[in-house]
C-alpha positions, 0 to 999 in steps of 0.5 A: 409339407405341412401349414397352417390353418386356412383362411378361406371360407369356402373352395377355392384355390386354397381348399386342398391344401393339407391341414394339420392334425385334429381339424375335423371333415368340416373343416377340410372341404371349407364348407362348415360353420367354422372359420376357413382354412389359412394356406400356407404363407411360404415355403419357410420352415416351419414345425412338423406334424404334431410339433411346436413351433419352437427352435429345434422343430422346424423342417426345411426343404431341401429342395429348395434353392430360390429365395429371391423377393418380389418387385415391389418399388418403382418409377412411373413417369418420374415418380416413385410408387410401391406395390404389394408383391405378387409373388412370395419368397423364391416365386411361391404363390401368394393366396388372396386373404379369405376372410370377409369384412364382417369377419375381420371386424369381428376379429378387431373388435371382439378378438383380444376381448375373448383371447385375454378377457376384458380391458382393464381401467387405466390408473389415475394420474399420479400426483405432481407437486407444483415445483414439477408442475410449474418448473421453468415457469416465470412471470415477467412484469416491467416496472420502473421506480423513483430514484432522488438525486441530491448531489446534482443540479441538473436532475432531482430525481431518475427514473430507472427501468427494471424487470420483476421476475415471478418465479412460480416453482417456489413463489420467489422473486427477483428484480433486474436492471438492464445494464446501460453501458456507461451509466454510472450506476450499478446495475444488473441485480437489484434484488436477489431470487428469494421470497419477499416479505409483503408485510411485518405479520410474516406473510409473503407476496403471491402471484395473486398480488401482482396485476398491471397499473399498481404499486408494490413496495419491496424493502421500502422501494416502490416499484410501478407495474406497467406492463408484462409479457403474453406467457404471463398474461395468459396465466393470470387470465387463465387463473381468473384474474382480470388484468389492469389495462397496461401503462406506457414505461416512462422514461428518465427525464434527464436521459431524454434531456441527453437526448435532445439535439444540442443547440448550436452556438450563436456566432458572434458578429464578424468574419466567417469563423471558417475563412477566418480559419483557412486564412490565419491558421497557425499564425500566432501574435507574441507579445513579451509581457511582465506579471508583476506580483510584488505586492503579495506575500512572497510575490515577484516579477513573472516573465510571460509570453501572450499568444495570440491565436488569429485563427479563432480569437484564443489567448494563451499565457506562459510563463518564462522560467529561468534556471535556479529560480526555484519555480515548478516549470509549469509551462502554461500559466493561462490555457488557450481559451477565449478571453472576455473584456467586458461582461453583462450585468450580473444576475444575483442567482446561482454563483458564477464561479462554478458557471461557464461564460457564455455569449449572452453575459459577454458584450466584448471580448479581447481583440487585436485592438487591445493588444500594444507595446506599453499597455497594461491589460488584465487577464483573469484577474492578472494584470500584465504590462506588454514591453515587447513582441516579435518581428511577426507581430510588428508586420501584422499591426503595420499592415492592419492598423498602421502603426509604427512605434514598436520601441520596446519598453525597459523594465527595471527589476527590483533588486532582491533584499539578502536576508541573512541567514540566521543559525539556530543554536544547537539543540544538544542531539549529535555534534554541532558540525554535523547539525550545521549542515541542515542549515546550510543545505536541503539534502545535508552532507557530512562535515568535511574532515582534515584528511591530511592530519588523519593520515599523518597521526593515524593510529596515534592515541594518547592514554590518561589514568583519571579519578572520578571526583565525586561526593560520593564515597564509591565513586571515590576508587573508580579509575577510568582509562581516557583516550585522546586520538589525535587523528580527529580529537575524540575522546573515549573513556574505559572503566576497567572492571573490578572484581567484586566492586558491584560496578561492571565497568567496560565503556563509560563514553563512546568516541566523541569530541568533548567541548570545554565547559563554557563554551557556546554551541555556535562557537565550541571549544573542544579539548586538546592534549595541551589540556591534559596536565597531572591533577588537572580537571577535566569535564566532560558532560557534567562529570568531572575526571582527574588527571592522575597518570599517563602513558610514557608514550604521551611524554615520549610524544609532547618531547617530540613536538614540544613547539606545538604545546604549552611548556606547563603541560610538558613539565607537568609530565616529567615531573610527573615521570621524574619519581617513577624512573628513580623508583625503576633505578631503585628497583636495580640499585637501591631507592635514592634517599633524597628524593624520598626524603623531599617527598616525605617532607612535602606529604607531611607539610600538606598534612600540617596545612590540612588538619590541626589533628591526625591519629596516625597511630592507627596507619602503623597498626593496621599496616603491622597487623597485615604484615604478619612476616614482619618482613616489611614487604606488602602485596600491592593489592592488599596495600591499595585496599587498605589505603582506601579503607584507612582512607589516607588523608592527602592528596591523589597525587602526591599519594601515587608518587609516595607510592611509586617511591615505595614500590619494590617492582610492579607487584609489592610495596615497602610499606614501611618507607611509606609510613614514614610520611606518617610519623606517630609524633606528627601531631601532639596529643590534645592534652599536650595542646591544651598545656602549650596553649595555657602556657601561652595564654598565661 
């Protein structure tokens, strides 16, 4: 088996080891001038003769069966120690190193140079920017600033301690104030991290501008730098900056004042407070008093209970409320406290109304001696008259002060003057009965209705036809349907729409109660069914309507309840419906000549009374011109339009009666009978009138 070069320098145990090819004879004996051959280090695999040490070129000893390692670790006297191996793997002999110390030193110093050449110089260190060199390096200064306080009488300024942090990586700064619990101030980060301007020229603060015992101004606030941490001190000194001596951090004077111990209150002269509390705890004197406040506007006599607590000489006043007295039930009129009886002379200074009363300002406090039946005492500006007390109070005064007269006083209450209720006039909005509820109750209710009347007259409606009385010619032909609801005495007005009239029609007045003209809002008088007669004028909110017709149900209802309505109203409806009944009879039989003649005579009399001359020939010409077939019968719609166009000079009632007498059914009218009321010779010609007048004069 071949081995590597030997390690010895002369004859020795390794001098007879077989060497690889290519070595001179001087190296075989070990006496030559070169380095000694190195013996094989172990039985491991190695390259064969003339083969490189590469995978596949190694030769193993197939006869070898032992591969154990020698023992190198052990314990002696309880201590672990190590030693060099005495044998190689599998028990092979380990040969010692045969190189001298000089050769070893030469190999250590010159070997790499001879093998690899002279060593190269290391390159200079790379450039490092400031944000890398100074990363996470912060200068910390302890500082404070003074803040004015304008809203407190106890402090005029306050000192706020902060920490100023300077970040070296980007020359930014921030100010942080330590958070104090329940301080009432906005604390924490007072200034966010950024580069702080130094002046108006665009310069920024640098760490060279920071030093101890100096002031810096940032955004109008001046900070006093008093100290810094150890890193800041070392960094500043390393940069050649001499730091000023540190100062003491100034504390807030108000906080120091709060930290001072509170002086104990001066115990008033008298018994020991602890003994008094233990003796008189839960023992209270009760007095019944009255506070007369009638000399003030809206004042009254207030009944109160005065409690005197014997444990600490405090007084409490409670007001007694009665049912429905109109006052808010606040139980305590004066809270439990010591009440001064005599005060010292006041010094003209700060207003005393906002100061608490101390023992130095009070000469005498109220005591049980100041309370008795019949006495008048003034507590915090209110005068109370004591008129009675309870049994415990009587026993206390009997034992302590020897008082035996506890006769209660008789308090006479002043009678209340009843103020008459004045109902204001109605403002015109809504119904008067509905508006009156706002004056009678705080929360108004609906006015009560006659339920019996509503049930008896439900769905009972009296309908009338009415014409609008107006000086406007366009409004004369308008017809309305007036409905009267018997259940609640309300009225609604509806106008039937007429095509091509220019008036849309529809609801004219919604269902409501209508008061008569001249009635007062305090006592309104509403329209009743007895007020609706044929020909009567009804004024509804400033508009005048003339009743021209009615339903037959109206006549039937009034005849069934004749005892509830005036005879004139019933007779008016009977007279109105009598011609209509006669017309109905004439439709089937013939027109009663006597009734028609009487009506024509009445119309002619009215025309003679109203007019001195009237050209009635145009009526005849107009009607004959429209009757092309000469039948004497005309459509009722055309007939009515022609009457409106000719402006027939007679009253609306007589005109409607005359049309009803001359009607042939519901759709036609006999205009020849109608023209009998307007004969051509009704009025003489103007020339004939002049001749008649001259004859009378002569």
